[in-house]
C-alpha positions as CSV (number, residue, x, y, z in Angstrom):
1,L,31.1,376.1,111.3
2,H,33.3,376.2,114.3
3,Y,36.4,374.0,114.6
4,P,35.5,371.2,116.8
5,L,37.4,370.3,119.9
6,R,39.1,367.6,118.2
7,R,41.9,367.3,115.6
8,Q,39.7,368.4,112.5
9,R,42.3,367.2,110.0
10,Q,42.3,363.6,111.4
11,M,39.0,363.5,109.6
12,C,40.2,365.1,106.4
13,I,40.5,362.6,103.3
14,R,43.5,363.1,101.1
15,D,41.4,363.6,98.2
16,R,39.8,366.7,99.5
17,Y,40.6,370.4,99.2
18,K,40.2,372.4,102.4
19,W,39.1,376.0,102.4
20,I,38.4,378.7,105.2
21,M,36.4,381.7,105.5
22,S,37.5,384.8,107.4
23,F,35.5,387.6,109.1
24,S,38.6,390.0,108.8
25,K,41.1,391.1,106.2
26,D,43.6,388.9,108.0
27,M,43.1,385.2,107.0
28,F,43.9,383.8,110.5
29,T,42.5,385.2,113.8
30,K,44.4,386.4,116.8
31,Y,42.6,386.6,120.3
32,Y,43.2,389.4,123.0
33,L,42.2,389.1,126.6
34,I,41.5,392.5,127.7
35,K,40.7,394.3,130.9
36,N,40.0,397.8,132.2
37,K,43.3,399.2,133.2
38,N,42.0,400.1,136.9
39,L,41.5,396.3,137.4
40,K,44.2,394.8,139.4
41,F,44.6,391.4,137.8
42,T,46.3,388.2,137.9
43,L,45.1,384.8,136.3
44,D,44.3,383.4,139.6
45,E,41.8,386.2,140.1
46,L,39.9,385.0,137.1
47,K,38.0,382.4,139.4
48,N,34.3,383.1,139.1
49,R,34.9,386.4,137.3
50,K,32.7,387.3,134.2
51,I,34.5,386.9,130.9
52,Y,32.7,388.1,127.7
53,Y,33.3,386.4,124.4
54,K,31.9,385.9,121.0
55,D,33.8,383.1,119.3
56,E,33.8,379.6,120.7
57,M,37.5,379.0,119.7
58,S,38.5,381.9,122.0
59,K,37.1,380.0,125.1
60,V,39.5,377.2,124.1
61,W,42.4,379.5,123.6
62,L,41.9,381.2,127.1
63,D,41.8,377.8,128.8
64,S,45.1,376.7,127.1
65,F,46.6,380.0,128.1
66,I,45.7,379.3,131.7
67,F,47.0,375.7,131.7
68,K,50.3,376.8,130.3
69,N,50.6,379.8,132.7
70,K,49.1,378.6,135.9
71,K,49.5,374.7,135.6
72,K,45.8,374.4,136.7
73,S,42.3,374.8,135.6
74,I,40.4,377.9,136.8
75,E,36.6,378.2,137.0
76,K,35.2,381.1,135.1
77,E,31.8,382.4,134.1
78,F,31.7,382.9,130.4
79,I,29.1,385.1,128.7
80,R,28.5,385.1,125.1
81,I,28.2,388.5,123.4
82,E,26.6,388.8,120.0
83,K,27.8,392.4,119.2
84,V,31.6,392.9,119.0
85,N,31.5,396.5,120.3
86,K,30.0,395.2,123.6
87,L,33.1,393.1,124.1
88,I,35.0,396.4,124.4
89,F,32.4,398.6,126.0
90,N,31.6,396.2,128.8
91,I,35.2,396.5,129.8
92,F,35.5,400.1,129.0
93,F,32.8,401.1,131.7
94,N,33.3,398.1,134.0
95,E,36.4,397.6,136.1
96,N,35.6,394.2,137.2
97,E,35.1,392.0,134.0
98,L,37.1,390.9,131.1
99,S,36.7,390.0,127.4
100,I,38.2,388.0,124.7
101,I,38.1,389.7,121.3
102,S,39.8,389.2,117.9
103,K,42.7,391.5,117.1
104,S,40.9,392.8,114.0
105,S,37.9,393.6,115.9
106,Y,39.9,395.3,118.6
107,D,42.0,397.3,116.0
108,S,38.8,398.5,114.1
109,M,37.3,399.7,117.4
110,L,40.5,401.3,118.4
111,E,40.5,403.3,115.1
112,L,37.1,404.4,115.7
113,N,37.7,405.4,119.3
114,P,41.3,406.0,120.4
115,Q,40.1,406.6,123.8
116,I,39.9,402.8,124.2
117,N,43.6,402.5,124.4
118,K,43.6,404.8,127.5
119,R,41.1,402.7,129.4
120,I,41.8,399.2,128.2
121,E,44.8,396.9,128.6
122,I,45.8,393.7,126.7
123,V,46.9,391.1,129.3
124,G,47.1,388.1,126.9
125,E,47.2,387.1,123.3
126,S,47.1,384.2,121.1
127,E,49.0,383.3,117.9
128,A,47.3,384.1,114.7
129,I,46.2,380.5,113.9
130,F,42.4,380.4,114.3
131,F,39.7,380.8,111.7
132,S,36.0,381.4,111.2
133,G,34.9,378.3,109.4
134,I,36.2,375.5,107.3
135,G,34.9,373.5,104.3
136,F,35.9,370.6,102.1
137,I,35.6,369.6,98.4
138,R,36.9,366.8,96.3
139,K,40.2,367.5,94.4
140,N,38.6,366.2,91.1
141,L,36.3,369.5,91.2
142,S,39.4,371.6,91.6
143,D,39.1,373.7,88.2
144,E,35.4,374.5,89.0
145,F,36.0,375.2,92.6
146,E,38.8,377.5,91.9
147,S,36.8,379.5,89.4
148,M,34.1,379.7,91.9
149,L,36.4,381.0,94.7
150,N,37.9,383.5,92.4
151,L,34.4,384.9,91.5
152,M,33.5,384.8,95.2
153,R,36.5,386.7,96.2
154,E,35.9,389.5,93.4
155,K,32.2,389.7,94.5
156,L,33.2,389.9,98.3
157,V,35.5,392.9,97.5
158,K,33.0,394.6,95.4
159,K,30.0,393.9,97.6
160,E,28.2,392.6,94.4
161,E,24.8,390.9,94.2
162,G,25.0,387.3,94.6
163,V,26.9,387.2,97.8
164,E,24.1,388.4,100.0
165,V,24.5,385.7,102.5
166,L,28.1,386.1,102.8
167,S,27.8,389.9,103.3
168,F,25.2,389.3,105.9
169,V,27.7,387.3,108.0
170,D,30.3,389.7,107.4
171,I,32.7,387.2,105.6
172,Q,35.8,389.0,104.1
173,K,37.9,386.4,102.7
174,V,37.7,382.8,101.3
175,R,41.0,380.8,100.8
176,V,42.1,377.4,99.7
177,L,44.4,376.0,102.4
178,K,47.9,374.6,101.4
179,E,49.2,371.5,103.0
180,N,50.9,372.9,106.0
181,D,48.5,376.0,106.7
182,L,46.9,374.3,109.6
183,D,50.1,372.8,111.3
184,K,50.3,375.4,114.1
185,L,46.6,374.7,114.9
186,D,47.1,371.1,115.0
187,K,50.0,371.6,117.5
188,F,47.9,373.9,119.5
189,Y,45.0,371.3,119.8
190,E,47.4,368.6,120.5
191,E,49.0,370.6,123.4
192,Y,45.5,371.7,124.6
193,F,44.2,368.2,124.9
194,R,47.3,367.2,126.7
195,L,47.0,370.0,129.2
196,K,43.4,369.6,129.6
197,K,43.7,365.9,130.5
198,L,46.4,366.9,133.0
199,Y,44.8,369.8,134.8
200,K,41.0,369.4,134.5
C-alpha cells in the first residue's frame, strides 16, 4: 500500500500498532534524481522532459524538491517503469532523460556495474524517510502480533517456505513503528501540501 497524499497518521487510532515493510535492507527509503553526465541540466529544464520512476512516493518527493528549490511548479512527463534496472539503463544510454530511483536500488546496480558511476550523476536526493507499505493492528493483539513478526523476520532472512508471497514482492524487512518514527515524514507532507497549495 502506498502512503496516501494525506497525513496518514491523522487517521491512526491510538489503540493501534503501526508496522511497515521494506524492499531493501534499510528500513526507510531515500530517493535519488539521476541523469546522464553528458546532459546539461537545471531544474528549469525539467519542463516537458521524460522522468522515469517506479514508486509513487518518489513523484511526490520530486515535486516537493522543485517547490523548495524553484518556488514554482514545473510540468513533467512521468513514465512508470516496473523493472528497476531500466531506471538506470534508460539514463545510461539516453542523455536527454532522468530517473528517480531508491538509494538501495542504485547502490545494488552500482555494485554490479561500477561503470554506472562514470556515466550517471546524482542531481538531487531526499531524506531517508519513505517506506514501502504500512499496516495497523490493535494493541490488545500485541503478544500474538509480535510473535508473528518475529517468525516472519526469521523466515524472510532464511527465505523459508511460508513467506512465498512476501518473497515474490521482494520484501526484506517488517518492523513495528515506534511513536516518533514517522515524525519526519509527517513534517515532509505538511510542508509538501503547504507548498503545493502555494505553487500549483
